[in-house]
C-alpha positions as CSV (number, residue, x, y, z in Angstrom):
1,M,151.2,-92.5,240.9
2,S,151.7,-92.9,237.2
3,N,148.9,-92.0,234.7
4,I,149.8,-95.0,232.4
5,P,146.8,-97.3,231.8
6,E,147.0,-100.9,233.1
7,T,147.5,-102.2,229.5
8,G,150.7,-100.3,229.3
9,R,149.7,-98.6,226.0
10,T,150.1,-95.0,225.4
11,S,148.0,-93.1,222.9
12,R,151.0,-93.0,220.5
13,V,151.2,-96.8,220.6
14,R,147.5,-97.1,219.9
15,I,147.7,-94.8,216.9
16,R,150.5,-96.9,215.5
17,L,148.5,-100.1,215.9
18,V,145.6,-98.6,214.1
19,V,147.8,-97.5,211.2
20,I,149.3,-101.0,211.0
21,Q,145.8,-102.6,211.0
22,I,144.7,-100.3,208.2
23,L,147.7,-101.1,206.1
24,V,147.2,-104.8,206.7
25,F,143.5,-104.5,205.8
26,S,144.4,-102.5,202.6
27,L,146.9,-105.1,201.5
28,L,144.4,-108.0,202.1
29,L,141.7,-106.0,200.2
30,T,144.1,-105.4,197.2
31,L,145.2,-109.0,197.2
32,G,141.6,-110.2,197.2
33,G,140.6,-107.8,194.5
34,R,143.5,-109.0,192.3
35,L,142.5,-112.7,192.9
36,W,138.9,-111.9,191.9
37,Y,140.2,-110.2,188.8
38,L,142.4,-113.1,187.8
39,Q,140.1,-116.0,188.8
40,I,136.6,-114.7,188.2
41,R,136.5,-111.7,185.8
42,N,139.3,-112.9,183.4
43,G,139.4,-116.5,184.6
44,D,138.5,-117.9,181.2
45,E,141.2,-116.0,179.3
46,Y,143.9,-117.0,181.7
47,T,142.7,-120.6,181.8
48,A,143.0,-120.7,178.0
49,E,146.5,-119.2,178.2
50,A,147.5,-121.7,180.8
51,K,146.2,-124.5,178.6
52,N,148.3,-123.2,175.7
53,N,151.4,-123.5,177.9
54,H,150.8,-127.2,177.5
55,V,150.3,-127.2,173.8
56,Q,153.1,-127.8,171.3
57,Q,152.8,-126.8,167.7
58,V,154.3,-128.8,164.8
59,V,154.5,-127.1,161.4
60,Q,153.9,-129.0,158.2
61,P,155.5,-126.9,155.4
62,A,153.4,-126.4,152.3
63,V,154.7,-127.9,149.1
64,R,155.9,-124.9,147.0
65,G,154.4,-124.8,143.5
66,S,156.5,-125.5,140.5
67,I,157.7,-123.0,137.8
68,L,157.2,-124.5,134.4
69,D,158.0,-123.5,130.9
70,S,155.3,-122.9,128.2
71,R,155.1,-126.7,127.5
72,G,155.1,-127.9,131.1
73,T,158.8,-128.6,131.5
74,P,159.9,-127.9,135.1
75,L,162.2,-124.9,135.5
76,A,161.9,-124.9,139.3
77,D,160.7,-127.9,141.3
78,N,160.9,-129.7,144.6
79,E,162.6,-132.9,145.6
80,T,163.1,-134.8,148.9
81,R,166.7,-134.6,150.3
82,L,168.3,-135.4,153.6
83,V,168.7,-132.0,155.3
84,V,171.0,-131.6,158.3
85,S,170.0,-128.6,160.4
86,A,171.2,-127.0,163.6
87,N,169.0,-125.6,166.4
88,R,170.7,-122.4,167.4
89,T,168.7,-122.0,170.6
90,S,170.0,-125.4,171.8
91,L,173.5,-124.6,170.8
92,M,173.6,-121.3,172.6
93,K,172.8,-123.0,175.9
94,M,176.1,-124.8,175.8
95,S,179.2,-123.4,177.5
96,D,181.1,-123.1,174.2
97,D,178.0,-122.0,172.2
98,G,178.0,-125.3,170.5
99,K,181.4,-125.1,168.8
100,A,182.4,-128.6,169.8
101,V,179.2,-130.0,168.4
102,L,179.5,-128.1,165.1
103,T,183.1,-129.2,164.8
104,R,182.1,-132.9,165.2
105,L,179.3,-132.3,162.7
106,A,181.8,-130.9,160.2
107,G,183.8,-134.1,160.5
108,V,180.8,-136.2,159.7
109,L,179.7,-134.1,156.8
110,G,183.2,-133.7,155.3
111,M,183.1,-129.9,155.7
112,K,185.5,-127.4,157.4
113,P,184.4,-126.5,160.9
114,A,184.7,-122.8,160.1
115,E,182.3,-123.2,157.2
116,V,179.7,-125.0,159.4
117,I,180.0,-122.4,162.2
118,A,179.7,-119.5,159.7
119,K,176.4,-121.0,158.4
120,V,174.9,-121.0,161.9
121,R,175.9,-117.5,162.9
122,L,173.4,-114.7,162.6
123,C,173.7,-111.9,160.1
124,D,174.1,-108.3,161.3
125,A,175.9,-105.2,160.1
126,K,179.3,-106.5,161.2
127,T,179.0,-110.1,160.2
128,P,180.2,-111.0,156.7
129,K,178.4,-113.5,154.5
130,P,177.7,-116.4,154.7
131,C,175.5,-116.1,157.8
132,W,171.9,-116.9,158.7
133,N,169.5,-114.1,157.8
134,G,166.4,-115.8,159.0
135,S,164.8,-116.3,162.4
136,P,167.2,-117.5,165.1
137,Y,164.4,-119.7,166.5
138,Q,164.0,-121.9,163.4
139,P,166.3,-124.8,162.4
140,I,169.2,-123.6,160.3
141,P,170.1,-125.9,157.4
142,V,173.8,-126.8,157.3
143,T,173.6,-129.0,154.2
144,E,170.9,-130.3,151.9
145,D,173.1,-133.0,150.4
146,A,173.7,-135.3,153.3
147,T,174.1,-139.0,152.5
148,T,172.1,-141.7,154.2
149,Q,175.2,-142.9,156.1
150,Q,175.9,-139.3,157.4
151,A,172.2,-138.9,158.5
152,L,172.3,-142.3,160.3
153,Q,175.5,-141.3,162.2
154,I,173.9,-138.1,163.4
155,R,170.6,-139.8,164.4
156,E,172.3,-142.8,166.1
157,R,174.7,-140.6,168.1
158,T,172.3,-138.0,169.4
159,E,174.3,-137.6,172.6
160,D,177.2,-136.3,170.4
161,F,175.0,-134.1,168.3
162,P,172.5,-132.3,170.6
163,G,170.6,-129.6,168.7
164,I,171.3,-131.3,165.4
165,T,168.7,-133.0,163.2
166,A,168.9,-135.0,160.0
167,E,165.5,-135.3,158.3
168,P,164.0,-135.9,154.8
169,T,162.9,-132.4,153.7
170,A,161.4,-131.0,150.5
171,V,164.1,-128.8,148.9
172,R,163.8,-126.3,146.0
173,T,165.8,-127.4,143.0
174,Y,166.4,-125.9,139.6
175,P,166.8,-129.0,137.3
176,G,168.5,-127.2,134.4
177,T,166.6,-129.5,131.9
178,G,168.0,-129.4,128.4
179,G,171.0,-127.5,129.5
180,L,169.3,-124.2,130.3
181,N,170.1,-122.1,133.4
182,A,167.8,-119.1,133.6
183,A,169.2,-118.3,137.0
184,Q,168.4,-114.5,136.9
185,V,164.9,-115.1,135.6
186,L,163.9,-117.8,138.1
187,G,165.6,-116.3,141.2
188,Y,166.1,-118.2,144.4
189,L,164.7,-118.7,147.9
190,G,165.9,-117.4,151.3
191,P,164.9,-117.8,154.9
192,V,162.2,-115.4,156.2
193,T,163.2,-112.7,158.7
194,D,161.5,-111.8,162.0
195,D,160.5,-108.5,160.5
196,E,158.8,-110.2,157.6
197,V,157.0,-112.5,159.9
198,A,155.7,-109.6,162.0
199,K,154.6,-107.6,158.9
200,S,152.8,-110.5,157.5
201,G,150.7,-111.1,160.6
202,K,147.7,-109.1,159.4
203,T,147.7,-110.7,155.9
204,D,145.7,-113.6,154.6
205,N,148.8,-115.7,154.4
206,P,151.0,-114.9,157.4
207,L,154.6,-116.2,157.3
208,L,155.9,-118.7,159.7
209,R,159.5,-118.7,161.0
210,S,160.2,-121.9,159.1
211,D,159.1,-120.5,155.7
212,Q,161.4,-119.8,152.8
213,V,160.4,-116.9,150.5
214,G,161.4,-115.8,147.0
215,R,164.4,-113.4,147.0
216,A,164.8,-112.7,143.3
217,G,163.3,-113.4,139.9
218,L,160.0,-115.2,139.4
219,E,160.4,-116.8,142.9
220,S,160.0,-113.3,144.3
221,T,157.3,-111.8,142.0
222,Y,155.0,-114.8,142.4
223,D,156.0,-115.8,145.9
224,Q,152.4,-115.5,147.3
225,Q,151.0,-117.8,144.7
226,L,153.9,-120.3,144.8
227,R,154.3,-120.5,148.5
228,G,151.0,-122.0,149.6
229,K,150.0,-122.1,153.3
230,S,151.9,-124.1,155.9
231,G,149.8,-126.4,158.1
232,V,150.0,-126.6,161.9
233,T,149.2,-129.5,164.2
234,R,148.7,-128.7,167.9
235,Y,149.5,-131.4,170.5
236,E,148.5,-131.3,174.2
237,V,151.5,-132.3,176.4
238,D,151.9,-132.8,180.1
239,N,154.5,-131.1,182.3
240,L,157.1,-133.6,181.2
241,G,156.5,-132.9,177.6
242,R,154.7,-136.1,176.8
243,V,151.9,-136.0,174.2
244,I,148.5,-136.7,175.8
245,G,146.3,-135.7,172.9
246,K,145.7,-133.6,169.8
247,A,144.4,-130.1,170.3
248,G,143.6,-129.3,166.7
249,Q,145.0,-129.2,163.2
250,T,145.2,-126.8,160.3
251,P,146.1,-128.7,157.1
252,S,148.7,-127.3,154.8
253,Q,147.7,-126.0,151.4
254,P,150.1,-126.6,148.5
255,G,151.1,-123.6,146.5
256,S,150.0,-123.0,142.9
257,S,152.2,-123.6,140.0
258,L,153.3,-120.9,137.5
259,I,153.3,-121.6,133.8
260,T,155.7,-119.2,132.0
261,S,156.1,-118.1,128.4
262,I,159.7,-119.3,128.5
263,D,160.4,-122.1,126.1
264,S,163.2,-124.2,127.7
265,R,164.6,-125.2,124.3
266,V,164.9,-121.6,123.1
267,Q,166.2,-120.5,126.5
268,A,169.0,-123.1,126.4
269,I,170.0,-122.2,122.9
270,T,170.0,-118.4,123.7
271,E,172.2,-118.9,126.7
272,K,174.6,-121.2,124.7
273,E,174.9,-118.8,121.8
274,L,175.4,-115.7,124.0
275,A,178.2,-117.6,125.9
276,T,179.7,-118.8,122.6
277,A,179.7,-115.3,121.1
278,M,181.5,-113.9,124.2
279,K,184.0,-116.7,124.2
280,N,184.8,-116.2,120.5
281,L,185.1,-112.4,121.0
282,R,187.8,-112.9,123.7
283,K,189.8,-114.6,120.9
284,T,189.2,-111.7,118.5
285,W,191.6,-108.8,118.0
286,D,190.4,-105.2,118.5
287,S,192.4,-103.0,116.2
288,V,191.4,-99.9,118.2
289,T,192.6,-101.0,121.6
290,H,195.3,-103.4,120.2
291,S,194.0,-106.2,122.4
292,N,191.4,-108.9,122.2
293,Y,187.9,-108.0,123.1
294,K,187.1,-108.4,126.7
295,A,183.4,-109.3,126.2
296,D,182.9,-109.1,130.0
297,S,179.1,-109.3,130.1
298,G,176.0,-109.6,127.9
299,A,172.3,-110.2,127.6
300,A,169.8,-111.5,125.1
301,V,166.0,-111.3,124.9
302,V,163.6,-113.3,122.7
303,M,160.1,-111.8,122.7
304,N,156.8,-112.7,121.1
305,V,156.1,-109.4,119.1
306,H,152.3,-109.9,119.3
307,T,152.1,-110.3,123.1
308,G,155.2,-109.0,124.8
309,Q,155.7,-112.4,126.3
310,I,159.3,-113.5,126.9
311,I,160.3,-116.7,125.2
312,A,164.0,-116.6,126.4
313,M,166.0,-114.2,128.5
314,A,169.8,-114.8,129.1
315,S,172.2,-112.8,131.1
316,A,176.0,-113.3,131.3
317,P,177.9,-114.0,133.5
318,T,175.6,-116.4,135.1
319,Y,175.6,-119.0,137.9
320,D,173.9,-122.1,139.2
321,P,170.9,-121.1,141.3
322,N,171.2,-124.4,143.2
323,V,174.1,-122.9,145.2
324,W,171.6,-121.2,147.5
325,G,170.1,-124.5,148.7
326,G,171.0,-125.3,152.3
327,G,172.6,-122.0,152.9
328,I,175.2,-120.6,150.5
329,S,178.9,-121.3,151.2
330,A,181.4,-118.5,151.7
331,K,183.3,-119.6,148.5
332,N,180.1,-119.5,146.4
333,Y,179.0,-116.2,147.9
334,D,182.3,-114.6,147.1
335,K,182.0,-115.8,143.5
336,L,178.6,-114.1,143.2
337,T,179.4,-110.8,144.8
338,K,183.1,-110.0,144.0
339,A,183.9,-107.5,141.3
340,S,186.2,-110.1,139.7
341,S,183.2,-112.2,138.9
342,N,181.4,-109.2,137.4
343,Y,178.3,-109.7,139.5
344,P,176.4,-112.7,138.0
345,L,173.4,-112.0,140.3
346,L,172.5,-109.1,138.0
347,N,169.9,-109.8,135.4
348,R,171.5,-107.7,132.7
349,A,168.4,-108.0,130.4
350,I,166.5,-105.7,132.8
351,Q,169.2,-104.2,134.9
352,G,172.0,-103.7,132.4
353,Q,172.0,-100.1,131.3
354,S,174.2,-98.8,128.5
355,A,174.2,-96.4,125.6
356,P,172.2,-98.0,122.7
357,G,174.4,-96.7,119.9
358,S,172.8,-96.7,116.4
359,T,169.9,-99.0,117.5
360,F,168.5,-95.7,118.9
361,K,168.2,-94.2,115.4
362,V,164.7,-95.7,114.8
363,I,163.5,-93.2,117.5
364,S,165.5,-90.3,116.0
365,T,163.9,-91.2,112.6
366,S,160.4,-91.2,114.1
367,A,161.2,-87.8,115.8
368,A,162.4,-86.3,112.6
369,I,159.4,-87.3,110.6
370,N,157.0,-86.1,113.4
371,A,158.9,-82.8,113.5
372,G,158.1,-82.3,109.8
373,Y,161.2,-83.6,108.0
374,T,160.5,-85.4,104.7
375,P,161.4,-89.1,104.9
376,D,162.8,-89.2,101.4
377,G,164.6,-85.9,101.4
378,G,168.2,-85.7,100.4
379,Y,170.1,-85.5,103.7
380,P,173.9,-85.1,103.6
381,C,175.8,-88.2,104.7
382,T,179.2,-86.7,105.0
383,S,182.3,-88.1,106.6
384,S,182.1,-85.6,109.4
385,M,180.4,-82.5,110.7
386,T,181.9,-79.6,112.6
387,I,180.0,-77.7,115.3
388,G,181.9,-74.8,116.9
389,N,185.5,-76.2,117.3
390,R,184.5,-79.8,117.6
391,E,184.3,-82.4,114.8
392,F,181.7,-85.1,114.9
393,K,182.7,-88.0,112.6
394,N,180.8,-90.6,110.8
395,F,181.6,-94.2,111.5
396,E,184.9,-95.0,109.9
397,G,184.7,-91.8,107.9
398,E,182.0,-93.1,105.5
399,N,180.5,-90.7,102.9
400,F,177.3,-91.7,101.0
401,G,176.3,-88.2,99.8
402,P,172.6,-87.0,100.0
403,I,170.4,-89.9,101.1
404,S,166.9,-90.6,102.6
405,L,166.2,-91.3,106.2
406,G,165.5,-94.9,105.3
407,K,168.9,-95.2,103.7
408,A,170.5,-93.5,106.7
409,L,169.0,-96.3,108.9
410,E,170.2,-98.9,106.4
411,V,173.8,-97.8,106.3
412,S,173.7,-96.3,109.8
413,C,174.9,-92.8,108.8
414,D,175.7,-90.8,111.9
415,T,176.1,-87.4,110.1
416,V,172.5,-87.5,108.8
417,F,171.2,-87.6,112.3
418,Y,173.8,-85.1,113.5
419,H,172.5,-82.6,110.9
420,L,168.8,-83.3,111.9
421,A,169.4,-82.9,115.6
422,Y,171.5,-79.8,115.2
423,D,168.9,-78.2,113.0
424,Q,166.2,-79.0,115.5
425,W,168.3,-77.7,118.4
426,K,168.6,-74.4,116.6
427,K,164.9,-74.2,115.9
428,D,164.3,-74.8,119.6
429,G,166.3,-71.7,120.5
430,G,169.8,-73.1,120.7
431,N,171.5,-71.9,123.9
432,N,168.6,-69.6,124.7
433,P,165.5,-71.7,124.3
434,K,162.1,-70.2,125.1
435,H,159.5,-72.7,124.1
436,P,161.4,-75.7,122.8
437,K,159.4,-78.5,121.2
438,D,162.2,-81.0,121.9
439,W,160.9,-83.5,119.4
440,F,163.8,-85.9,119.8
441,F,163.4,-86.1,123.6
442,K,159.6,-86.1,123.5
443,T,159.6,-89.0,121.0
444,A,161.9,-91.1,123.2
445,H,159.5,-90.8,126.1
446,E,156.6,-91.7,123.8
447,F,158.5,-94.9,122.9
448,G,158.4,-95.7,126.6
449,L,162.0,-94.8,127.5
450,G,163.2,-93.3,130.7
451,K,160.8,-95.5,132.7
452,K,160.4,-99.2,133.6
453,T,158.6,-101.4,131.1
454,G,156.7,-103.1,133.9
455,I,157.9,-106.6,133.3
456,D,156.9,-109.1,136.0
457,L,160.5,-109.4,137.4
458,P,161.8,-107.4,140.4
459,N,164.4,-104.6,140.4
460,E,164.1,-103.5,136.8
461,L,166.0,-100.3,136.0
462,A,164.4,-97.5,134.0
463,G,167.3,-96.3,131.7
464,R,167.7,-92.6,131.0
465,V,166.5,-90.0,128.6
466,P,168.9,-87.1,129.1
467,D,166.4,-84.3,128.4
468,R,166.4,-80.7,129.8
469,A,164.8,-81.8,133.1
470,W,167.5,-84.4,133.6
471,K,170.3,-82.0,132.7
472,Q,169.0,-79.5,135.3
473,A,168.7,-82.1,138.1
474,Y,172.2,-83.6,137.3
475,W,173.7,-80.1,137.3
476,E,172.2,-79.3,140.7
477,A,173.5,-82.5,142.2
478,N,177.1,-82.0,140.9
479,K,177.6,-78.2,140.5
480,D,179.3,-77.8,143.9
481,F,181.9,-80.4,143.0
482,W,182.5,-79.0,139.5
483,C,182.8,-75.4,140.7
484,K,185.3,-76.5,143.4
485,Q,187.5,-78.6,141.1
486,G,187.1,-76.7,137.8
487,K,189.6,-74.3,136.4
488,K,189.3,-72.2,133.2
489,D,193.0,-72.5,132.3
490,G,193.6,-75.9,134.0
491,S,194.0,-79.4,132.6
492,Y,191.5,-80.7,130.1
493,V,189.4,-82.4,132.8
494,Q,189.5,-79.2,134.9
495,Q,188.3,-77.1,131.9
496,I,185.4,-79.5,131.4
497,E,184.5,-79.2,135.1
498,Y,184.7,-75.4,134.8
499,E,182.4,-75.5,131.8
500,N,180.0,-77.8,133.6
501,C,180.0,-75.5,136.6
502,T,179.0,-72.4,134.6
503,D,176.5,-73.9,132.2
504,G,176.2,-77.6,132.8
505,N,172.4,-77.3,133.1
506,H,172.2,-76.0,129.5
507,L,171.4,-78.4,126.6
508,R,174.3,-77.9,124.3
509,A,174.5,-78.6,120.6
510,G,176.9,-81.4,121.2
511,D,174.5,-83.0,123.7
512,S,171.8,-83.0,121.0
513,V,173.8,-84.5,118.2
514,N,175.3,-87.2,120.4
515,Y,171.9,-88.1,121.7
516,A,170.5,-88.5,118.2
517,I,172.8,-91.5,117.5
518,G,172.3,-93.1,120.9
519,Q,175.4,-91.8,122.6
520,G,176.2,-89.3,125.4
521,D,174.2,-89.8,128.5
522,T,171.5,-92.0,127.0
523,L,170.9,-95.3,128.7
524,L,168.7,-98.2,127.6
525,T,168.1,-101.8,128.8
526,P,167.8,-104.8,126.5
527,I,164.2,-105.3,127.6
528,Q,163.4,-101.8,126.5
529,E,165.0,-102.4,123.1
530,A,163.0,-105.6,122.7
531,T,159.7,-103.8,123.5
532,I,160.5,-101.0,121.0
533,Y,161.4,-103.3,118.1
534,S,158.4,-105.6,118.9
535,A,156.1,-102.6,118.6
536,I,157.6,-101.7,115.2
537,A,157.2,-105.4,114.1
538,N,153.5,-105.6,115.0
539,G,152.5,-102.2,113.6
540,G,152.9,-99.9,116.6
541,T,151.5,-101.6,119.8
542,M,153.8,-101.6,122.8
543,Y,153.1,-104.4,125.3
544,K,154.3,-104.7,128.9
545,P,156.8,-107.5,128.8
546,S,155.8,-110.6,130.8
547,V,157.2,-114.0,131.8
548,G,154.2,-115.4,133.7
549,K,151.6,-117.0,131.5
550,A,149.2,-118.7,133.9
551,V,148.8,-119.6,137.6
552,V,147.4,-123.1,138.2
553,S,146.1,-124.2,141.6
554,A,147.5,-127.5,143.0
555,D,144.2,-129.3,142.3
556,G,144.0,-128.0,138.8
557,K,140.5,-126.5,139.4
558,S,141.7,-122.9,139.1
559,V,143.6,-121.7,136.0
560,Q,144.2,-118.0,136.0
561,P,145.6,-116.8,132.7
562,L,148.0,-113.8,132.9
563,K,146.9,-112.0,129.8
564,P,149.2,-109.7,127.7
565,R,148.9,-106.0,128.7
566,V,149.1,-103.1,126.3
567,A,151.4,-100.3,127.5
568,G,150.7,-97.9,124.7
569,K,151.1,-97.0,121.0
570,L,154.1,-95.7,119.1
571,P,153.7,-92.0,118.3
572,D,153.8,-92.8,114.5
573,S,151.3,-93.2,111.7
574,K,151.0,-96.5,109.9
575,Q,152.9,-95.0,107.0
576,T,155.9,-94.0,109.3
577,V,156.0,-97.5,110.9
578,S,155.9,-99.1,107.5
579,Y,158.7,-96.8,106.3
580,I,160.9,-97.7,109.2
581,N,160.0,-101.3,108.8
582,K,161.1,-101.3,105.2
583,A,164.4,-99.5,106.1
584,L,165.2,-102.2,108.7
585,E,164.6,-104.9,106.2
586,G,167.3,-103.2,104.0
587,V,169.8,-103.4,106.9
588,V,169.7,-107.2,106.5
589,T,169.7,-107.3,102.7
590,S,172.2,-104.5,101.8
591,G,173.0,-102.6,105.0
592,T,175.3,-103.0,108.0
593,A,174.0,-106.5,108.9
594,A,174.0,-107.9,105.4
595,W,177.5,-109.6,105.7
596,Q,176.2,-111.7,108.6
597,F,172.9,-112.8,107.0
598,G,174.1,-113.9,103.6
599,G,171.8,-116.6,102.2
600,W,169.0,-115.8,104.6
601,P,165.6,-116.9,103.1
602,Q,164.2,-113.3,103.1
603,D,161.4,-114.2,100.8
604,K,160.0,-116.7,103.3
605,I,161.1,-115.4,106.7
606,T,161.5,-111.6,106.4
607,L,164.1,-110.4,108.8
608,H,164.6,-106.9,110.0
609,A,167.6,-105.5,112.0
610,K,169.4,-102.5,113.3
611,T,173.0,-102.7,114.4
612,G,174.6,-100.5,117.1
613,T,178.2,-99.9,118.2
614,A,178.1,-97.8,121.3
615,E,181.2,-96.0,122.5
616,V,182.0,-96.1,126.3
617,A,184.7,-93.9,127.9
618,G,187.7,-96.0,128.9
619,K,186.3,-99.3,127.5
620,Q,185.9,-101.1,124.2
621,T,182.7,-100.6,122.2
622,T,179.4,-102.2,123.2
623,S,177.8,-104.5,120.6
624,W,174.0,-104.1,120.0
625,L,171.9,-106.0,117.5
626,S,168.1,-105.5,117.6
627,T,166.1,-107.7,115.2
628,Y,162.7,-109.1,114.4
629,T,160.6,-111.3,112.1
630,K,156.8,-111.4,111.9
631,D,156.8,-113.6,115.0
632,Y,159.7,-112.8,117.2
633,A,162.1,-110.0,118.3
634,I,165.6,-110.9,119.3
635,V,167.9,-108.4,121.0
636,M,171.5,-109.1,122.0
637,T,174.1,-106.8,123.6
638,I,177.7,-107.6,124.6
639,S,179.7,-105.2,126.7
640,Q,183.2,-104.6,125.2
641,G,182.1,-106.8,122.3
642,G,182.9,-104.7,119.3
643,T,180.4,-103.9,116.5
644,G,176.7,-104.8,116.5
645,S,176.9,-107.1,113.6
646,G,180.3,-108.5,114.3
647,G,179.9,-109.1,118.0
648,S,176.2,-110.3,118.2
649,G,175.3,-111.2,114.6
650,P,176.4,-114.8,114.5
651,A,174.7,-115.7,117.8
652,V,171.4,-114.0,116.8
653,R,171.4,-115.8,113.5
654,K,171.9,-119.2,115.1
655,I,169.0,-118.6,117.5
656,Y,166.7,-117.8,114.6
657,E,168.0,-120.8,112.7
658,A,167.2,-123.1,115.6
659,M,163.7,-121.6,116.1
660,Y,162.7,-121.8,112.4
661,G,164.7,-125.0,111.5
662,L,167.1,-123.4,109.1
663,D,170.5,-124.6,108.0
664,S,173.5,-122.3,107.4
665,K,172.4,-121.9,103.7
666,G,168.9,-120.8,104.6
667,K,167.1,-124.1,103.8
668,Q,164.2,-124.9,106.2
669,N,163.4,-128.2,107.8
670,L,160.3,-127.9,109.9
671,K,161.0,-131.2,111.6
672,K,164.0,-129.6,113.1
673,A,162.3,-126.3,113.9
674,I,162.0,-125.7,117.6
675,M,159.4,-122.9,117.5
676,P,158.4,-122.0,113.9
677,K,155.5,-120.1,115.2
678,P,154.5,-118.7,118.7
679,Q,152.9,-121.1,121.1
680,T,149.6,-119.7,122.5
681,A,148.0,-122.7,124.2
682,L,148.8,-123.8,127.8
683,P,150.2,-127.3,128.4
684,K,147.7,-130.1,129.2
685,I,146.3,-130.0,132.7
686,N,144.8,-133.2,134.0
687,K,141.7,-133.4,136.2
688,D,143.9,-134.2,139.3
689,G,146.0,-131.0,138.8
690,A,148.9,-132.8,137.1
691,I,150.6,-130.9,134.3
692,V,151.8,-133.0,131.5
693,S,155.5,-132.6,130.7
694,P,157.1,-133.4,127.3
695,K,159.9,-135.8,126.9
696,I,163.3,-134.0,127.0
697,A,166.7,-135.7,126.8
698,P,168.8,-134.8,129.9
699,A,171.7,-132.4,129.2
700,G,173.8,-129.8,131.0
701,P,175.1,-129.8,134.6
702,N,171.8,-130.6,136.2
703,P,170.0,-133.2,134.0
704,R,166.6,-134.5,135.0
705,K,164.7,-137.3,133.3
706,V,161.1,-136.5,132.5
707,P,159.3,-139.6,131.0
708,A,157.2,-139.0,127.8
709,N,153.7,-137.9,128.7
710,S,154.5,-138.2,132.4
711,S,152.5,-136.2,134.9
712,R,153.7,-134.2,137.8
713,Q,151.3,-134.3,140.7
714,L,151.4,-130.7,142.0
715,A,149.3,-131.5,145.1
716,G,151.3,-134.6,146.0
717,A,153.0,-135.5,149.1
718,L,156.0,-133.6,150.5
719,G,158.9,-133.5,148.1
720,R,157.4,-136.1,145.7
721,R,159.0,-136.3,142.3
722,D,157.6,-138.2,139.3
C-alpha cells in the first residue's frame, strides 16, 4: 500500500503552503503598516495636502512704484492697458502646438503670424530673439496695445481662441515728459525666470512666476524697493473646479517710489544738445581723414559738484524704452543689438571707455607737483620731442617756449608733459627700474581711476590705468601669440609683435610720455571724468556718483533719503587744487576753449574747462570737454567727433545757458533759468502718499499731460493714472 496520507499532501507540498502563507501574511502586514503610516501617523499632513489639491490661487500683482525726477515728474510710471496674453501650457496640448490659434490671433491683432509665434516660443541657446525668457507656466504677453474692439473679438469668440486672454493690466510706461528719453538710466522690465523664482524662495520677498523684474538701469538697481509684494487669494474648489469658498488671502503691497536727482528739463536739453552736436558734426569736414566726421556715439553727464548727484545723463545712440512692453518685436530687437545700430542699449556714460586725451592732464599736473616739480617753473613747450628714434609732436606743431604747468594746461601743450613724464621715467630707473615711485600712475589711482566709481547703476566699467602691473598681466595674456607671429625683420606689424614678445612687459619711455597726455592704453569713462572735475570744483572731495535721491513708501509714511557718499579726497594740497582751478579758468578765457565761450559772463558765473582730442587707431579723433562752475560739472564726449572744443563746445555751452538762463551774449534772465542753483529739497509728499508733480507742457514722442499741482496716488488701484 502507498504511504501517501489521506489528504494527498506530501511534505513538500506542505512546505510550499507554509511559505505562501508567510508571504501573504508579510504582504498584509506591510500593507497595514503603510496604511497606519499614511492615515494615522502622517494623517494630518496628507489631509492638508489633499485639501490643497482643491485650492486654486489667484495672484494680484503689486503696483510697481514710480520713478520720479527731483521735482516729482514721472520718468517711469504705470497705466492700464488691454493686454492680450497666451497660455503656453494650453497651447502645447493642441495637436499643432497652438499654431492655428496664434495665426487667427495675429489676424485679429493686425500682426504677422510668425511674429506672434516667435513671442510665445521659449528662449534657449538655439532660439534667436525675440522669445519668451520667463516661466513657461505664466501667461505670455503678445501685445500691450490691443484696442477695445480687438479685446471684445477675442473674449466673445473664446472657442476660436482657447488659451488666449484679453484683460486690463497695469503696464510699465516711460512717458518721455518734456521730450526726455533717459532710456539707459531708467532701464526696462523683463519676465522673471524659473531660476530667479527658485533663488528668491528664501528671501523676504520671493518672486512669483507672474512677476516682472528690472533688467537694466534704475529699474534693476532699485528693483526690490520698486516691485512691492504681489498678493495671493486662495479659493476652495470642488472636483469640477467650481469655487465653493475662500481659503485665505494675502493682500498685495504696492512698491515704493524712487525720487531721483535727475531734473527732467536738464535731461531733455542734454539729450537734445548731444544729438544736435553729433548731427552737425556729420555735416562737418575732417581735414585729416578727408571726410565728414562720423560722430557715431557720445555721452554727456551733468553732476552736482557738491554731492555727486546726477542731474542729467545722456547716451547716444539711444532708443525708446517702451519697445520692451508686451515683449519686444524681432524688428526692434535687431535695432537694439545689431552692430549697424551701434548698440544703443549701452549706457556710454558709465560703459563707454576711451582714451581721455588732454583732459587727463589735470592728473599729470597733480602728479608732477606731488613729485616735486615747481608749478611755475619754465618747462619747454617745443613743437616736438624725440626719444630714441621716435618723434613725439605737439598738437599742430605749436611752440610756446618755456611756460608754467598752469599755462601748459591752458594751451594744452603736449611736449611739456612729455618732458615731465620722460624725466620721471628716467628717475624711476628707465628700462631697469628697482624701486620706482611711479608718481604718474600712483596719482591716477588716487584720483579714483582704474576702478568703478560706485554709481547706483548696473554694469559700470572701471576704465584702465596702464601701470606696470597691467603691463605685466597684459604681456602674460598675449606673449604666446606675439612670439608666434612676430619677426625681427618682418613687416612693421610683425616687428611690433616681435618687440612685444621680447619685452612687452617693460614700461617703455614711449609708454610713459603717451600716458601723460591721456593717450596709449589709458581708458576713462565720462562718469569718472565728471567725478574728477567735480572734486576739483569743490576743493578736493570725491563723491560716489548717484542717481537715487530718496525712496518713498506707497503710503508716504516712510521717506528714506539716499545721502551723498564721500569716496575719498584728491591727493593734493589746497594750494595745488587752487592752482589747477585757476589754470582751468584760463582755458575758457584765453586757452583752447576760449573761441567757443566768447562773451561768457565769467565775472558772474566763473566757468572752468579742459579740452581733449584723443587719437584712436583707425578712427577719427574723440572729442572730450570737461567743465565746471561753482555748482555743476558738465562732461561731454563724442566718438569720432573731432576736437574737444570744436566737437563738444557748442553743446556744453547751450546746456549751461539753459540752466543759468543766459542768452548767446551772456546776459542772464533768471525767469528763463531752468536750474540756476542745485535743488536740494525733495518734492512735496502729501499725507496720503501722493507726490506732487509740476505742470509740464507735453513734448516729444511720448507726451503726457500732468495737471498743475496734481497728485499721483502711489498706493492707488491697479494701473490708476491721474
